N, C-alpha and C positions, 0 to 999 in steps of 0.2 A: 892333235896333241903331239908334241915332239919331246924326245928325251935323249939323253946321251947314251951311246952304246959304249962297249968296253974298248973299242978301237979308237975312240975319240971323235968319231963322226956322228952326225945327227941322223936318226932314223925315225920313220913315222910309226906311231903306236897303232897296231892293227886290231887291238882288242877293245871291246865296248864294255863299259861297266854297267851291268844290268841290275844292280841293286836298287837304284832309284826307280827303274821301270817296274820292278816287282813291288816296291812300296806303293807306287801309284796304282798298280793293278789291284792290290789288296784293299786299298782305300775305296776305289770305285766299286769293288765287289761288296764291301760292307755297306756302302751307300745304297746300292740297288737292293740288297737283301732287306734293309730297313724300310725303304720307301715302297716296295712292290705291294705289300699287303694294304697299304693306305690307298693305293690306286684301284684296288679291286672292287671296292664298294663305294657307291656314290652317296647314299643316304644311310644313316644308321637306323635300321628298322628292327622292331621286335615283332616278328610274325606270329600269328596265332598257331597253336599246336594243331596238327592234323593227324588223321588216322588212315589216310588214303593209301592206295597202292602206288608204287613208284611208276613214273611215266614210262611208256613204251619209247622206243628209239624214235626221236624226232630230229629232223635236220635243223641244226642251229641257225642256218641261214633263213629259215622261215619264221623264226621266233623274234618278237619284239617285246622287250621288258619295260613295263610302265611301273614306276615306283611312286607311291603316295606317302608323304611324311605326315606326322601328327599335325603339323601346322598347315597342311594343304599344299605343299610344294610338290609339283609333278616333275618327274624326270623320265625321259625316253632314252633307253640304252645309255644311261649314266650322264645324259646331258639335260640340264635344267630347261624346262619349257612350260609355257602357259597351257591352260586347258584347251582353248580353241585351236591354237596352232598344233597341239598334240593330236586332237581328233582329226584335223585336216591332213596332217602328215600320215596318220594311220590309214585314213580313207584312201589317200593317194597310193600308198604302198599296197593296200588291199586290192585296188583295181589292177595293179601291175603283177601282183603275186596272189593268185587265188588260194594258195596253201598257207597263207599268213596266219599265225597264231599269236595272240596277244597274252602275255603273262602279266597279271596285275599283282604286284606286291604292295601290300598296304600295312601300315603299322597297326597293331592290334588295339592301341589306345586312341587312334585317330577317329574323327567323326565319320560315320558311314556315308554321309552325303558326298564326300570327296570320291569314294569308291563308286557310288551310284552314278555320279556324273560321268566317270570314265566308261562304265558299262552302258549307260544311256547313249553316250556319244558313239560307242562301237555299234550299238544296235541301229542307230539312225544312219550310220555309214554303211550298213550292210555287213559288218564284221560279226560273224556268228561263232567263230572259233576263238574263245578266250578262256583263260583259266585263272582262278583266284588261288594264289600260291600260299602255302602254309609251311610252317616249320615241320620237317619230317619227324615222325615218331621214332623214339629211341628203342 
């Protein structure tokens, strides 16, 4: 950008106007603040109330979370998947990681047969470490 100097010659403007950059940064910040909570949960579930003790420290790399919706939709680590591929994938991961723990989060109003299918598949695959998750007590 060029402008006239007081001597009559042209000089290059060496300043950058940062106002549009700040506006863009604030807009992006607002977008991320609004969309991040929507990305955290894959299925909207109402978990049953629990009275259990809090979990001891578990390495998050050993945990796989299976969610079961009211309509029988299964997700593994927030990715939608069918029951048979779910069990096959858990079995494969269990063979490579003997410390694998499967967290089963199921909606309290959903049919029990969907949860039983996941538990049965885990048992048939030799996965003995699984946990039925509940809403923590207040």
